C-alpha positions in Angstrom: 31.3 128.1 -0.9 30.6 124.8 -2.8 30.1 121.7 -0.6 29.5 118.2 -1.9 25.9 117.2 -1.5 26.7 114.0 0.4 28.5 116.1 3.1 25.7 118.7 3.2 23.1 116.0 3.6 25.1 114.2 6.3 25.5 117.3 8.4 22.2 118.9 7.7 23.7 121.9 5.8 21.4 123.9 3.5 22.1 126.6 0.9 22.4 129.9 2.7 23.7 128.5 6.0 26.5 130.6 7.6 29.8 129.3 8.7 32.7 130.4 11.0 36.3 129.9 9.8 38.7 128.8 12.5 42.5 128.6 12.2 43.6 125.3 13.9 47.4 124.9 13.7 48.2 124.8 10.0 44.6 123.9 8.8 41.4 125.8 8.5 38.3 124.4 10.2 34.9 125.4 8.8 32.2 125.2 11.4 28.4 126.0 11.0 27.5 129.1 12.9 25.9 128.5 16.2 23.1 131.1 15.6 19.5 130.1 14.7 19.0 128.9 11.2 16.9 131.2 9.0 15.1 129.3 6.2 16.0 130.3 2.7 13.2 130.4 0.1 13.6 128.7 -3.3 13.6 132.2 -4.9 16.5 133.4 -2.8 18.5 130.2 -3.5 18.0 130.7 -7.2 19.0 134.4 -6.9 22.2 133.3 -5.0 22.9 130.7 -7.7 22.4 133.2 -10.5 24.9 135.6 -8.8 27.4 132.8 -8.3 27.0 131.7 -11.9 27.6 135.3 -13.1 30.8 135.5 -11.0 31.9 132.2 -12.5 31.3 133.5 -16.1 33.3 136.6 -15.2 36.2 134.5 -13.9 36.2 132.3 -17.0 36.2 135.4 -19.3 39.1 136.9 -17.3 41.1 133.6 -17.8 41.6 133.0 -14.0 44.6 130.7 -13.6 43.7 127.1 -12.9 40.3 127.3 -14.6 39.7 125.2 -17.7 36.6 127.1 -18.9 34.9 123.8 -19.7 32.0 124.5 -17.4 30.7 122.7 -14.4 29.2 119.7 -16.2 25.6 120.6 -15.3 23.2 123.4 -15.9 21.0 125.6 -13.7 17.9 123.5 -14.8 19.6 120.4 -13.4 20.4 122.1 -10.0 17.6 120.5 -8.0 17.5 117.2 -9.8 21.1 116.2 -9.0 21.4 113.2 -6.7 17.8 112.2 -7.1 16.9 108.7 -8.4 15.4 108.8 -11.9 
């Protein structure tokens, strides 16, 4: 799941955190799991990012409806520099 950095920072959400999905009326509420947080290493975060990037490339090749195929507007190298002052 992709979450805007500002929201992740505000609520202390880190890559690899788990969530519970709750149906509330006609909306879906996403709630962080109540279990203990397990730290995720940089290596594991990069592995997860690589898997997600591979899935995205497969969707773009398949021509998934609604996708423009123009990319994300950033690269893997920029992943940890986004949002930092320069």
